[in-house]
C-alpha positions as CSV (number, residue, x, y, z in Angstrom):
1,X,16.5,-12.9,0.7
2,X,13.6,-11.2,1.6
3,X,10.3,-10.7,1.4
4,X,8.2,-7.8,2.3
5,X,4.3,-5.9,2.0
6,X,4.2,-2.5,2.0
7,X,0.9,-0.9,2.3
8,X,-0.7,2.7,2.7
9,X,-4.0,4.1,3.5
10,X,-4.9,7.4,2.7
11,X,-8.6,7.5,4.4
12,X,-6.2,6.9,8.1
13,X,-2.7,8.7,6.9
14,X,-1.2,5.1,7.9
15,X,1.8,3.3,6.2
16,X,3.4,0.3,6.8
17,X,5.2,-2.4,6.2
18,X,5.7,-6.1,7.0
19,X,9.1,-7.8,6.3
20,X,11.3,-10.7,7.0
21,X,14.2,-12.4,6.2
22,X,17.2,-15.5,6.6
23,X,19.5,-12.1,7.8
24,X,19.5,-10.4,10.6
25,X,17.5,-7.4,12.6
26,X,16.2,-7.0,9.2
27,X,13.5,-4.3,10.7
28,X,16.5,-2.3,11.4
29,X,18.0,-2.1,8.1
30,X,16.0,-2.3,5.1
31,X,12.4,-0.6,5.6
32,X,12.4,3.3,5.8
33,X,9.8,6.0,6.7
34,X,8.7,9.5,6.4
35,X,5.5,10.6,8.4
36,X,2.9,11.6,5.4
37,X,5.2,11.1,3.1
38,X,6.1,7.3,2.2
39,X,7.2,4.3,3.6
40,X,9.6,2.1,0.9
41,X,12.0,-0.6,1.2
42,X,15.3,-1.3,0.2
43,X,16.3,-4.9,-0.4
44,X,18.4,-7.7,-2.0
45,X,21.4,-5.7,-2.3
46,X,20.1,-3.6,0.7
47,X,21.2,0.3,0.6
48,X,19.8,2.2,3.5
49,X,21.1,5.9,1.9
50,X,18.6,5.5,-0.7
51,X,15.4,6.0,2.3
52,X,16.4,9.4,2.6
53,X,17.0,10.6,-1.0
54,X,13.8,8.9,-1.9
55,X,11.6,11.1,0.4
56,X,13.5,13.6,-0.2
57,X,12.8,13.5,-3.9
58,X,8.7,12.6,-2.9
59,X,8.7,16.0,-1.6
60,X,9.4,18.5,-4.6
61,X,7.8,15.2,-6.9
62,X,5.1,13.7,-5.1
63,X,4.9,10.6,-8.2
64,X,7.2,7.1,-7.0
65,X,7.4,6.0,-10.6
66,X,9.9,9.1,-11.1
67,X,11.1,9.0,-7.5
68,X,12.3,5.8,-8.9
69,X,14.0,7.0,-12.0
70,X,15.9,10.0,-9.9
71,X,17.2,7.0,-7.6
72,X,18.4,4.8,-10.7
73,X,20.8,8.2,-11.6
74,X,21.8,8.6,-8.3
75,X,22.7,4.7,-7.6
76,X,25.1,2.9,-9.3
77,X,24.0,-0.6,-8.1
78,X,20.1,0.5,-8.4
79,X,20.3,-2.9,-11.3
80,X,21.5,-5.2,-8.2
81,X,18.9,-4.0,-5.6
82,X,14.7,-3.9,-4.7
83,X,13.5,-0.8,-4.5
84,X,9.5,-0.6,-3.9
85,X,8.0,3.1,-2.5
86,X,4.4,3.5,-1.2
87,X,3.2,7.1,-0.7
88,X,0.8,8.3,1.3
89,X,-1.6,9.0,-0.9
90,X,-1.0,5.3,-2.4
91,X,0.3,5.4,-5.0
92,X,3.2,2.9,-5.8
93,X,6.1,2.3,-7.6
94,X,8.5,-0.7,-7.6
95,X,12.0,-2.2,-9.2
96,X,13.2,-5.1,-9.2
97,X,16.8,-5.0,-10.2
98,X,18.0,-7.5,-13.2
99,X,20.7,-8.5,-11.2
100,X,18.6,-9.4,-8.1
101,X,19.2,-13.2,-7.2
102,X,16.2,-15.2,-8.5
103,X,13.8,-15.9,-7.9
104,X,12.7,-12.4,-7.6
105,X,9.8,-10.2,-8.5
106,X,7.1,-8.0,-6.9
107,X,3.3,-7.4,-7.2
108,X,1.8,-3.8,-7.2
109,X,-1.8,-2.8,-6.3
110,X,-4.0,0.0,-5.7
111,X,-2.3,1.2,-2.3
112,X,0.1,-2.0,-1.9
113,X,2.9,-4.0,-3.3
114,X,4.4,-7.5,-2.2
115,X,7.6,-8.1,-2.8
116,X,10.9,-10.2,-2.8
117,X,14.4,-12.0,-3.8
118,X,16.0,-15.5,-3.8
119,X,12.5,-17.1,-2.8
120,X,11.5,-20.6,-3.8
121,X,9.1,-19.2,-6.8
122,X,7.0,-17.0,-7.6
123,X,4.3,-18.5,-5.3
124,X,5.0,-16.8,-2.5
125,X,4.5,-13.2,-3.7
126,X,0.9,-14.6,-5.8
127,X,0.3,-15.6,-2.4
128,X,1.1,-12.6,-0.4
129,X,-1.2,-10.6,-2.7
130,X,-3.8,-12.9,-2.3
131,X,-3.8,-12.0,1.2
132,X,-3.2,-9.0,1.6
133,X,-6.6,-8.7,-0.9
134,X,-8.5,-11.1,1.2
135,X,-8.2,-8.9,4.4
136,X,-9.6,-6.2,3.0
137,X,-11.5,-5.3,6.1
138,X,-9.2,-6.2,8.4
139,X,-6.6,-3.1,9.8
140,X,-3.3,-2.1,8.4
141,X,-1.3,-4.2,10.7
142,X,-3.1,-7.8,10.6
143,X,-3.2,-7.4,6.5
144,X,0.5,-7.0,6.5
145,X,1.9,-9.6,8.9
146,X,-0.8,-12.2,7.5
147,X,0.8,-11.0,3.6
148,X,4.5,-12.2,5.1
149,X,2.5,-15.3,6.9
150,X,1.5,-16.3,3.2
151,X,4.5,-15.7,1.8
152,X,5.9,-18.3,4.4
153,X,3.5,-21.1,4.3
154,X,3.6,-20.9,0.4
155,X,7.4,-21.6,0.2
156,X,9.6,-18.0,1.4
157,X,12.8,-18.3,0.5
158,X,15.3,-20.8,-0.8
159,X,18.8,-21.2,-1.7
160,X,20.0,-21.9,-5.6
161,X,19.6,-26.3,-4.6
162,X,16.4,-25.5,-3.8
163,X,16.7,-25.9,0.2
164,X,14.4,-23.9,2.5
165,X,15.7,-20.3,3.6
166,X,14.5,-20.4,7.1
167,X,13.2,-16.4,8.3
168,X,15.3,-15.5,11.0
169,X,14.5,-11.9,11.1
170,X,11.1,-10.4,11.0
171,X,9.1,-6.5,11.3
172,X,5.9,-4.9,11.4
173,X,5.5,-1.3,11.5
174,X,3.1,1.5,10.9
175,X,3.4,4.7,11.5
176,X,0.2,7.4,11.1
177,X,-1.0,10.9,11.7
178,X,-1.0,10.3,15.7
179,X,2.7,9.0,16.7
180,X,1.2,7.9,19.7
181,X,-0.5,4.7,17.8
182,X,2.8,4.1,16.1
183,X,3.4,0.4,15.5
184,X,7.2,-0.5,15.8
185,X,7.7,-4.7,16.5
186,X,10.8,-6.6,15.7
187,X,12.1,-10.0,15.7
188,X,15.8,-9.4,15.1
189,X,17.3,-13.1,15.5
190,X,14.6,-16.3,15.8
191,X,14.6,-19.9,14.4
192,X,11.2,-19.0,13.6
193,X,10.8,-14.8,12.9
194,X,7.6,-14.8,11.6
195,X,5.8,-16.8,14.2
196,X,7.3,-14.8,16.9
197,X,6.4,-11.7,15.3
198,X,2.2,-13.2,15.6
199,X,2.9,-14.4,18.7
200,X,4.4,-10.7,19.3
201,X,1.9,-8.7,17.6
202,X,-1.1,-10.9,19.0
203,X,0.0,-9.7,22.9
204,X,0.9,-6.1,22.0
205,X,-2.6,-5.2,20.1
206,X,-4.3,-5.9,23.5
207,X,-2.1,-3.3,24.9
208,X,-2.7,-0.5,22.4
209,X,-5.3,1.1,24.4
210,X,-3.3,1.3,27.4
211,X,-0.3,2.8,25.8
212,X,-2.5,5.4,24.6
213,X,-4.2,5.7,27.6
214,X,-0.5,6.6,29.2
215,X,0.1,9.0,26.5
216,X,-3.1,11.1,26.5
217,X,-4.5,11.1,30.2
218,X,-1.5,9.7,32.7
219,X,-3.6,11.2,35.6
220,X,-6.2,8.7,35.0
221,X,-3.8,5.4,33.8
222,X,-3.3,2.9,36.6
223,X,0.0,0.5,36.8
224,X,0.2,-1.7,34.1
225,X,0.5,-5.0,36.0
226,X,-3.3,-3.6,37.5
227,X,-4.6,-2.6,33.8
228,X,-3.4,-6.1,32.4
229,X,-5.1,-8.2,35.0
230,X,-8.4,-6.4,34.3
231,X,-8.6,-6.2,30.6
232,X,-5.8,-9.1,29.3
233,X,-7.3,-12.3,29.0
234,X,-4.5,-14.4,29.0
235,X,-4.0,-12.6,32.8
236,X,-7.9,-13.9,33.8
């Protein structure tokens, strides 16, 4: 009962994920990153142990599709899972196991994938893919968040009787070559986790220059409240 967008930007080396679900604390459970190698998510019947196995295999064989084959041989529960990998070079591979709960499926394209399970229908991932493509001029975090917002607005998750399952946790995580510019935002329990993640991102991104300044030039960095009064329009 999760829907997700992952993306890779070979030009900048950034890898990212936007993810939301009815379950709690999704940002600390489903996503897995190895800087400069790949981002992936295991979901449906998630198995976090597949993350390090996948990236170890990618370092030997930099082909996400072949790595899915490696995982299938090592994981007895592979048919119950969704596993999607985006490598740092932009190649993507996706697996939706035949025993995942319906509706489940995925769409992949150059440098991205959108996917989910226990969804209201295929319209959820179709809307996510459209949002990703329409945001081509935006940065990676915004494209990922816009994709899960589109999935929510297209029906999101639903139980077998068609009842909507609210998004109770969500995460937006982006990592690149420069650790100072990483983003790791999580909403672990909220009645509208995607809406809360949007509020968090729209506020947090104003502070990205401050956090970079603090890491790189501490002698020139004012106290955060001083910087906020001078730079955050919300404090004007």
